[in-house]
VOPAGU-2260 file (C-alpha; in pm, 1 decimal, decimal comma):
REM VOPAGU-2260
SITE   aa  ch    i         X         Y         Z
SITE  MET   A    0       0,0       0,0       0,0
SITE  GLN   A    1     121,8     349,7     -72,7
SITE  SER   A    2     289,7     528,8     216,8
SITE  LEU   A    3      32,4     605,3     483,5
SITE  SER   A    4      39,0     894,3     723,2
SITE  ALA   A    5      19,2     831,2    1095,6
SITE  ALA   A    6    -339,4     959,4    1090,9
SITE  GLN   A    7    -439,5     718,0     812,0
SITE  LYS   A    8    -279,2     426,4     991,5
SITE  ASP   A    9    -471,5     517,7    1306,4
SITE  ILE   A   10    -800,7     535,4    1111,6
SITE  PHE   A   11    -740,7     188,1     969,0
SITE  TYR   A   12    -628,9      47,7    1302,7
SITE  GLN   A   13    -932,7     185,5    1484,9
SITE  ALA   A   14   -1159,0      44,6    1211,1
SITE  TYR   A   15   -1002,1    -296,9    1272,7
SITE  VAL   A   16   -1048,7    -260,5    1650,4
SITE  ARG   A   17   -1420,5    -189,1    1587,5
SITE  ASN   A   18   -1448,0    -486,0    1347,8
SITE  ASP   A   19   -1577,9    -228,6    1099,4
SITE  SER   A   20   -1677,5    -422,9     786,0
SITE  ARG   A   21   -1748,8     -94,5     605,2
SITE  TYR   A   22   -1376,4     -87,5     528,1
SITE  GLU   A   23   -1395,5    -420,1     341,6
SITE  GLY   A   24   -1191,5    -389,1      23,5
SITE  ILE   A   25   -1004,4     -80,2     144,7
SITE  PHE   A   26    -727,0    -247,2     345,0
SITE  PHE   A   27    -597,1    -570,5     492,6
SITE  LEU   A   28    -421,7    -571,9     828,7
SITE  ALA   A   29    -117,0    -794,4     876,9
SITE  VAL   A   30      25,9    -886,8    1215,6
SITE  LYS   A   31     405,7    -905,4    1220,5
SITE  THR   A   32     424,3   -1120,1    1534,5
SITE  THR   A   33     196,1   -1396,1    1403,9
SITE  GLY   A   34     253,2   -1373,0    1027,8
SITE  VAL   A   35    -122,9   -1362,1     966,3
SITE  PHE   A   36    -327,3   -1105,4     772,1
SITE  CYS   A   37    -694,5   -1024,3     822,7
SITE  ARG   A   38    -984,8    -830,8     674,8
SITE  PRO   A   39   -1121,4    -523,9     863,6
SITE  GLY   A   40   -1420,6    -706,3    1012,2
SITE  CYS   A   41   -1216,6    -983,0    1174,2
SITE  THR   A   42   -1305,5   -1063,2    1536,0
SITE  ALA   A   43    -966,5   -1212,4    1626,3
SITE  LYS   A   44    -767,9   -1075,7    1920,8
SITE  THR   A   45    -656,9    -718,6    1853,9
SITE  PRO   A   46    -278,8    -684,1    1804,6
SITE  LYS   A   47     -74,5    -390,7    1930,2
SITE  PRO   A   48     -55,9    -102,3    1679,3
SITE  GLN   A   49     324,7    -122,6    1654,6
SITE  ASN   A   50     295,4    -484,2    1537,8
SITE  VAL   A   51      76,5    -427,1    1231,0
SITE  GLU   A   52     110,6    -310,5     873,2
SITE  PHE   A   53    -149,9    -249,8     603,5
SITE  PHE   A   54    -194,7    -372,4     247,2
SITE  SER   A   55    -444,4    -275,2     -21,1
SITE  SER   A   56    -486,8    -632,2    -147,6
SITE  ALA   A   57    -461,4    -988,1     -21,2
SITE  GLU   A   58    -211,0   -1058,4    -298,9
SITE  GLN   A   59      29,5    -798,8    -155,9
SITE  ALA   A   60       5,6    -949,6     192,1
SITE  LEU   A   61      71,6   -1297,7      53,1
SITE  ALA   A   62     368,5   -1165,4    -145,1
SITE  GLN   A   63     520,4   -1036,8     180,3
SITE  GLY   A   64     500,5   -1383,1     334,8
SITE  TYR   A   65     181,8   -1344,2     539,7
SITE  ARG   A   66     -75,7   -1623,1     552,3
SITE  ALA   A   67    -453,9   -1581,9     551,6
SITE  CYS   A   68    -638,8   -1572,0     883,5
SITE  LYS   A   69    -846,7   -1885,8     936,7
SITE  LYS   A   70   -1110,4   -1688,5    1128,1
SITE  CYS   A   71   -1204,9   -1413,9     877,8
SITE  ARG   A   72   -1079,6   -1588,3     559,3
SITE  PRO   A   73    -954,5   -1280,3     371,3
SITE  LEU   A   74    -904,3   -1476,6      48,1
SITE  GLN   A   75   -1278,4   -1528,8      14,9
SITE  HIS   A   76   -1541,4   -1280,9     -98,2
SITE  SER   A   77   -1689,2   -1078,1     185,0
SITE  GLY   A   78   -2016,3   -1255,5     257,3
SITE  ASP   A   79   -1906,8   -1598,7     133,2
SITE  VAL   A   80   -2124,5   -1877,0     267,6
SITE  PRO   A   81   -1932,5   -2107,1     505,9
SITE  ASP   A   82   -1914,1   -2473,4     403,0
SITE  TRP   A   83   -2142,1   -2586,4     685,4
SITE  VAL   A   84   -2408,6   -2331,2     584,4
SITE  GLN   A   85   -2377,2   -2437,5     219,7
SITE  GLN   A   86   -2434,8   -2792,8     335,7
SITE  ALA   A   87   -2767,1   -2682,6     490,3
SITE  LEU   A   88   -2862,7   -2495,9     171,9
SITE  ASP   A   89   -2786,5   -2806,5     -32,4
SITE  LEU   A   90   -3020,9   -3004,9     192,7
SITE  VAL   A   91   -3300,5   -2761,9     108,0
SITE  GLU   A   92   -3229,0   -2780,8    -265,8
SITE  SER   A   93   -3211,1   -3159,7    -269,9
SITE  ASN   A   94   -3526,2   -3202,9     -57,3
SITE  PRO   A   95   -3773,5   -2949,1    -203,1
SITE  HIS   A   96   -4074,7   -3141,0     -70,8
SITE  ALA   A   97   -3955,4   -3168,5     288,0
SITE  ARG   A   98   -3898,5   -2938,1     582,5
SITE  ILE   A   99   -3548,2   -2988,0     717,9
SITE  SER   A  100   -3581,9   -3033,0    1093,7
SITE  ASP   A  101   -3328,3   -2962,8    1366,3
SITE  ALA   A  102   -3287,1   -3338,7    1411,0
SITE  GLU   A  103   -3199,8   -3381,3    1043,6
SITE  LEU   A  104   -2951,8   -3094,2    1065,9
SITE  LYS   A  105   -2784,1   -3258,3    1365,0
SITE  SER   A  106   -2765,8   -3593,6    1184,2
SITE  SER   A  107   -2580,5   -3412,1     904,0
SITE  GLY   A  108   -2332,5   -3264,9    1151,8
SITE  ILE   A  109   -2485,6   -2914,6    1149,4
SITE  ASP   A  110   -2558,6   -2730,7    1474,6
SITE  PRO   A  111   -2915,9   -2588,8    1443,8
SITE  VAL   A  112   -2847,6   -2310,3    1696,5
SITE  ARG   A  113   -2534,1   -2199,5    1513,2
SITE  LEU   A  114   -2720,3   -2213,9    1180,1
SITE  ARG   A  115   -3009,8   -2009,4    1318,1
SITE  ARG   A  116   -2767,5   -1750,2    1451,5
SITE  TRP   A  117   -2588,8   -1727,4    1113,7
SITE  PHE   A  118   -2915,7   -1681,7     920,5
SITE  LYS   A  119   -3036,2   -1412,7    1159,5
SITE  GLN   A  120   -2709,8   -1224,1    1120,3
SITE  HIS   A  121   -2661,3   -1263,0     743,0
SITE  ARG   A  122   -3014,8   -1310,4     605,2
SITE  ALA   A  123   -3227,8   -1132,3     867,2
SITE  MET   A  124   -3441,4   -1446,3     903,7
SITE  THR   A  125   -3422,3   -1789,7    1062,8
SITE  PHE   A  126   -3332,5   -2102,0     865,5
SITE  GLN   A  127   -3691,6   -2224,3     897,1
SITE  VAL   A  128   -3825,9   -1897,2     753,5
SITE  TYR   A  129   -3573,4   -1929,3     470,9
SITE  GLN   A  130   -3712,1   -2274,2     390,9
SITE  ARG   A  131   -4066,9   -2139,7     383,3
SITE  VAL   A  132   -3973,0   -1847,2     157,7
SITE  HIS   A  133   -3780,2   -2082,4     -70,9
SITE  LYS   A  134   -4085,1   -2309,0    -106,9
SITE  ILE   A  135   -4314,7   -2015,3    -183,4
SITE  GLY   A  136   -4081,4   -1894,6    -456,7
SITE  ARG   A  137   -4072,4   -2242,1    -606,7
SITE  ALA   A  138   -4451,0   -2278,2    -588,2
SITE  TYR   A  139   -4503,3   -1940,8    -752,9
SITE  ALA   A  140   -4283,5   -2041,5   -1048,0
SITE  GLN   A  141   -4467,3   -2372,4   -1085,6
SITE  ILE   A  142   -4811,8   -2208,6   -1089,9
SITE  ARG   A  143   -4694,3   -1943,1   -1335,7
SITE  GLN   A  144   -4580,3   -2226,7   -1562,4
SITE  GLY   A  145   -4925,8   -2387,7   -1555,3
SITE  GLN   A  146   -4916,7   -2632,6   -1265,9
SITE  LYS   A  147   -5241,3   -2663,1   -1068,4
SITE  VAL   A  148   -5247,0   -2497,4    -725,7
SITE  ILE   A  149   -5329,2   -2823,2    -547,3
SITE  ASP   A  150   -5043,9   -3005,8    -720,0
SITE  SER   A  151   -4798,2   -2729,2    -634,2
SITE  ALA   A  152   -4911,4   -2734,7    -269,6
SITE  TYR   A  153   -4845,7   -3105,4    -224,5
SITE  ASP   A  154   -4534,2   -3094,4    -442,7
SITE  ASN   A  155   -4382,8   -2847,1    -196,9
SITE  GLY   A  156   -4463,1   -3050,9     111,1
SITE  TYR   A  157   -4782,5   -2883,4     234,4
SITE  GLN   A  158   -5032,3   -3116,5     398,1
SITE  SER   A  159   -5338,0   -2901,7     333,1
SITE  LEU   A  160   -5454,4   -2642,9      83,4
SITE  SER   A  161   -5555,4   -2405,5     361,3
SITE  GLY   A  162   -5204,8   -2411,6     507,1
SITE  PHE   A  163   -5055,4   -2356,0     163,3
SITE  HIS   A  164   -5289,1   -2060,9      92,9
SITE  GLN   A  165   -5207,1   -1901,5     428,2
SITE  SER   A  166   -4831,4   -1939,9     387,7
SITE  PHE   A  167   -4837,7   -1827,6      23,3
SITE  ARG   A  168   -5042,6   -1517,2      96,7
SITE  LYS   A  169   -4820,6   -1424,7     389,9
SITE  GLY   A  170   -4513,8   -1448,8     167,7
SITE  THR   A  171   -4645,1   -1274,9    -145,2
SITE  GLY   A  172   -4949,1   -1069,3     -48,8
SITE  PHE   A  173   -5185,7   -1261,4    -277,8
SITE  VAL   A  174   -5341,2   -1608,4    -301,7
SITE  PRO   A  175   -5182,1   -1882,8    -514,8
SITE  SER   A  176   -5450,5   -1863,9    -784,3
SITE  GLY   A  177   -5350,6   -1502,5    -846,7
SITE  SER   A  178   -4993,2   -1595,4    -942,2
SITE  LYS   A  179   -5050,7   -1545,6   -1315,4
SITE  GLN   A  180   -5193,9   -1198,1   -1254,1
SITE  HIS   A  181   -4916,4   -1079,2   -1024,2
SITE  ALA   A  182   -4554,8   -1012,2   -1104,0
SITE  ILE   A  183   -4274,6   -1136,4    -885,1
SITE  ALA   A  184   -3899,7   -1085,2    -871,3
SITE  CYS   A  185   -3664,5   -1362,7    -767,2
SITE  SER   A  186   -3407,0   -1234,3    -519,5
SITE  ALA   A  187   -3073,5   -1370,9    -405,0
SITE  GLN   A  188   -2749,9   -1255,4    -249,4
SITE  MET   A  189   -2453,5   -1169,2    -471,3
SITE  LEU   A  190   -2099,6   -1189,5    -337,4
SITE  THR   A  191   -1847,4    -912,7    -402,3
SITE  PRO   A  192   -1514,6    -798,4    -252,4
SITE  LEU   A  193   -1704,5    -501,4    -104,5
SITE  GLY   A  194   -1956,9    -713,5      79,9
SITE  PRO   A  195   -2278,0    -897,8      -6,4
SITE  MET   A  196   -2539,9    -740,1    -231,3
SITE  LEU   A  197   -2910,9    -809,8    -266,6
SITE  ALA   A  198   -3015,5    -869,4    -627,0
SITE  ALA   A  199   -3357,0    -926,1    -779,4
SITE  ALA   A  200   -3465,5   -1008,1   -1133,2
SITE  THR   A  201   -3791,3   -1035,3   -1323,1
SITE  ASP   A  202   -3836,5   -1206,4   -1656,7
SITE  ASN   A  203   -3782,3    -862,5   -1811,2
SITE  GLY   A  204   -3445,5    -799,6   -1648,9
SITE  LEU   A  205   -3250,3    -709,4   -1337,7
SITE  CYS   A  206   -3451,6    -468,9   -1119,9
SITE  LEU   A  207   -3247,3    -443,1    -798,0
SITE  LEU   A  208   -2883,1    -461,3    -695,3
SITE  GLU   A  209   -2791,8    -298,2    -364,7
SITE  PHE   A  210   -2538,3    -354,7     -87,8
SITE  THR   A  211   -2714,4    -527,8     199,1
SITE  ASP   A  212   -2603,5    -255,0     441,9
SITE  ARG   A  213   -2720,0      26,2     211,2
SITE  ILE   A  214   -2884,2     322,3     383,2
SITE  HIS   A  215   -3263,3     275,8     377,5
SITE  LEU   A  216   -3242,9     -54,0     186,6
SITE  GLN   A  217   -3598,9    -152,8     281,5
SITE  ARG   A  218   -3730,0     176,5     146,5
SITE  GLN   A  219   -3548,2     114,1    -180,2
SITE  ILE   A  220   -3699,3    -234,5    -204,0
SITE  GLU   A  221   -4046,4     -91,5    -146,1
SITE  ARG   A  222   -3993,1     168,0    -420,5
SITE  VAL   A  223   -3899,3    -102,8    -669,8
SITE  GLN   A  224   -4194,8    -320,0    -570,2
SITE  LYS   A  225   -4440,1     -30,9    -597,7
SITE  ARG   A  226   -4305,7     101,5    -928,6
SITE  LEU   A  227   -4302,5    -240,0   -1098,1
SITE  GLN   A  228   -4608,4    -372,2    -912,8
SITE  LEU   A  229   -4438,2    -687,2    -789,8
SITE  VAL   A  230   -4309,4    -860,1    -479,2
SITE  LEU   A  231   -3963,6    -998,5    -403,1
SITE  VAL   A  232   -3940,2   -1368,7    -326,3
SITE  ALA   A  233   -3619,1   -1560,5    -259,6
SITE  GLY   A  234   -3550,1   -1786,6    -552,2
SITE  GLN   A  235   -3332,8   -1875,0    -847,6
SITE  HIS   A  236   -3335,7   -1699,7   -1184,2
SITE  ALA   A  237   -3111,3   -1738,6   -1487,5
SITE  LEU   A  238   -3037,0   -1364,4   -1487,9
SITE  LEU   A  239   -2903,1   -1381,0   -1131,7
SITE  LYS   A  240   -2647,6   -1642,3   -1233,7
SITE  ILE   A  241   -2541,6   -1422,1   -1523,9
SITE  LEU   A  242   -2516,0   -1125,9   -1286,6
SITE  GLN   A  243   -2283,2   -1305,7   -1044,5
SITE  THR   A  244   -2055,8   -1400,1   -1333,7
SITE  GLN   A  245   -2047,0   -1044,0   -1468,1
SITE  LEU   A  246   -1983,5    -898,8   -1120,6
SITE  ASP   A  247   -1689,6   -1136,1   -1072,0
SITE  GLU   A  248   -1550,2   -1029,7   -1408,8
SITE  TYR   A  249   -1594,8    -662,6   -1323,9
SITE  PHE   A  250   -1412,2    -686,6    -990,9
SITE  ASN   A  251   -1133,2    -884,0   -1158,0
SITE  ARG   A  252   -1102,6    -600,3   -1413,3
SITE  GLN   A  253   -1207,2    -834,8   -1694,5
SITE  ARG   A  254   -1530,1    -650,3   -1774,8
SITE  GLN   A  255   -1594,4    -281,4   -1835,3
SITE  GLN   A  256   -1962,3    -290,8   -1932,4
SITE  PHE   A  257   -2254,2    -495,1   -1802,6
SITE  THR   A  258   -2467,8    -654,2   -2073,7
SITE  ILE   A  259   -2743,3    -798,4   -1857,5
SITE  ALA   A  260   -3103,5    -696,9   -1937,4
SITE  LEU   A  261   -3253,0    -435,0   -1702,0
SITE  ASP   A  262   -3605,7    -375,4   -1573,7
SITE  LEU   A  263   -3587,2     -12,5   -1461,1
SITE  ALA   A  264   -3808,1      89,0   -1169,2
SITE  GLY   A  265   -3822,1     467,8   -1191,9
SITE  THR   A  266   -4001,9     772,9   -1326,0
SITE  ALA   A  267   -3938,5     886,4   -1683,0
SITE  PHE   A  268   -3682,6    1142,3   -1560,6
SITE  GLN   A  269   -3508,3     893,4   -1331,9
SITE  CYS   A  270   -3480,8     636,2   -1611,1
SITE  GLU   A  271   -3339,7     903,2   -1842,1
SITE  ALA   A  272   -3081,5     998,2   -1578,0
SITE  TRP   A  273   -2988,8     633,2   -1520,8
SITE  ARG   A  274   -2943,7     567,8   -1893,4
SITE  HIS   A  275   -2708,0     864,9   -1908,4
SITE  LEU   A  276   -2506,5     713,7   -1623,6
SITE  GLN   A  277   -2458,7     405,6   -1837,9
SITE  SER   A  278   -2308,3     622,9   -2110,7
SITE  ILE   A  279   -2026,4     750,1   -1885,8
SITE  PRO   A  280   -1715,8     563,7   -2006,4
SITE  TYR   A  281   -1547,0     312,6   -1779,8
SITE  ALA   A  282   -1277,6     469,1   -1556,5
SITE  GLN   A  283   -1406,6     822,3   -1620,8
SITE  THR   A  284   -1606,1    1052,8   -1394,4
SITE  ARG   A  285   -1859,0    1332,0   -1445,9
SITE  SER   A  286   -1988,9    1602,5   -1215,2
SITE  TYR   A  287   -2356,3    1636,6   -1132,4
SITE  GLN   A  288   -2351,9    1962,6   -1329,0
SITE  GLN   A  289   -2212,7    1783,1   -1634,3
SITE  GLN   A  290   -2473,3    1511,5   -1602,8
SITE  ALA   A  291   -2755,6    1767,1   -1582,6
SITE  ALA   A  292   -2618,5    1954,0   -1887,1
SITE  ALA   A  293   -2592,2    1630,5   -2085,6
SITE  LEU   A  294   -2958,6    1565,0   -2007,9
SITE  GLY   A  295   -3045,3    1907,7   -2148,0
SITE  ARG   A  296   -3145,8    2033,4   -1803,4
SITE  PRO   A  297   -2850,7    2234,4   -1673,0
SITE  GLN   A  298   -3057,4    2378,7   -1387,0
SITE  ALA   A  299   -3171,6    2039,2   -1262,4
SITE  VAL   A  300   -2853,9    1952,1   -1070,8
SITE  ARG   A  301   -3039,4    1873,3    -749,8
SITE  ALA   A  302   -3296,0    1660,4    -933,3
SITE  VAL   A  303   -3013,9    1469,5   -1101,7
SITE  GLY   A  304   -2849,9    1405,5    -764,8
SITE  HIS   A  305   -3180,4    1282,1    -624,2
SITE  ALA   A  306   -3231,0    1049,0    -922,5
SITE  ASN   A  307   -2881,0     908,8    -879,2
SITE  GLY   A  308   -2950,8     852,7    -510,0
SITE  GLN   A  309   -3253,6     638,8    -597,1
SITE  ASN   A  310   -3068,8     432,4    -857,3
SITE  PRO   A  311   -3171,5      74,3    -764,9
SITE  LEU   A  312   -2890,7     -92,3    -961,3
SITE  ALA   A  313   -2559,0     -10,8    -796,2
SITE  ILE   A  314   -2244,9     -74,8   -1003,9
SITE  VAL   A  315   -2443,0    -197,1   -1306,7
SITE  ILE   A  316   -2578,9     157,5   -1346,7
SITE  PRO   A  317   -2256,0     335,0   -1245,9
SITE  CYS   A  318   -2369,4     628,2   -1032,7
SITE  HIS   A  319   -2032,2     592,1    -856,6
SITE  ARG   A  320   -1879,0     770,3   -1158,7
SITE  VAL   A  321   -2054,5    1097,0   -1068,1
SITE  ILE   A  322   -1864,5    1323,2    -828,5
SITE  ALA   A  323   -1887,9    1677,6    -697,0
SITE  LYS   A  324   -1786,2    1973,7    -915,6
SITE  ASN   A  325   -1473,1    2027,2    -706,1
SITE  GLY   A  326   -1360,6    1669,2    -767,8
SITE  GLN   A  327   -1455,5    1542,0    -422,1
SITE  LEU   A  328   -1668,6    1235,6    -358,5
SITE  ALA   A  329   -2032,3    1294,6    -268,2
SITE  GLY   A  330   -2360,4    1113,3    -238,6
SITE  TYR   A  331   -2331,1     734,0    -240,9
SITE  ALA   A  332   -2580,1     527,9     -39,6
SITE  GLY   A  333   -2343,1     231,8     -25,9
SITE  GLY   A  334   -2080,5     447,4     146,5
SITE  LEU   A  335   -1821,0     687,4       7,4
SITE  TRP   A  336   -1544,5     436,4      80,4
SITE  ARG   A  337   -1707,9     196,9    -167,6
SITE  LYS   A  338   -1742,3     476,1    -422,6
SITE  GLN   A  339   -1370,5     549,3    -391,3
SITE  TYR   A  340   -1285,3     180,9    -424,1
SITE  LEU   A  341   -1490,0     146,0    -745,0
SITE  ILE   A  342   -1332,9     452,9    -901,3
SITE  ASN   A  343    -985,5     330,0    -804,2
SITE  LEU   A  344   -1064,4     -18,0    -938,3
SITE  GLU   A  345   -1168,6     117,4   -1276,8
SITE  GLN   A  346    -876,8     355,5   -1301,7
SITE  GLY   A  347    -631,9      82,9   -1215,4
SITE  GLU   A  348    -508,9     233,5    -889,7
SITE  GLN   A  349    -588,0     -80,5    -690,6
SITE  SER   A  350    -341,5    -282,9    -896,6
SITE  ARG   A  351     -69,0     -14,8    -878,0
SITE  GLN   A  352     -71,3      23,1    -498,9
């Protein structure tokens, strides 16, 4: 990492002491006395400040002879699913008709309490709720494809139609028979070096991509649902697999433009502003004033800033490329540190440090 001032080193060190995951992707802390390097959110014992040094990438730490911490796993994406959690997810996928009980988890070597705690922390729901949501998403897709409601109910392990109706309505806001008249977006978590992101896609295209710790994330979700007249349900979609691949390519500096189809959830002006954002070349920046002028509305700087702030497709629609007139960073719901990282990534500064 480029030479840091004492103040910068203290900022990074204090972020590590706080286990501040907002600094994910900005630095890695290496401990000279143990030969181990960690990510900012690591919960390992805090080393003394005179015994640490900082790197901008895991590769740099490895090149200096440090080994990856086994606790925070800095070589993995932030938000990676641990093997034992993936094992539980695989049980759900391979047993779509059944409800995986605590006893079954234990027989597979998985601690139900630990799993419940992980889901509450990383998915804001219990494992049992996840199973229910997963089944509802699967049932919705089946009914949309022409399967009878009763067949879908029993196919997904429900013992009665009344129980299926109640669970389905609680999860979607409408009864199963209304599936063909209501739109739905399949949602899943995407993994990135800057932390997990929530993504959602309809058959028309990607409609949501936000960092899971984004300011007012729930409000953003509600805006998308209201604008497109749909509900988000956890589930798989071909576009989400394409998105994860394109995100990986982008962060590895192998992709400069996203080609995935989009389903924009905004007013006419917002959509116009977002399309202009897509026209800003990779690794270049524009001011809000320049964006407003390009839209033919030079006086609408504040409106442009507001539209950018409600952009529901972070990174894919690159609002991070818009900065203040004086060249300073401003206005990014995912955090200015992420905005700086993305600009640095595109301009190649991450690889030069």
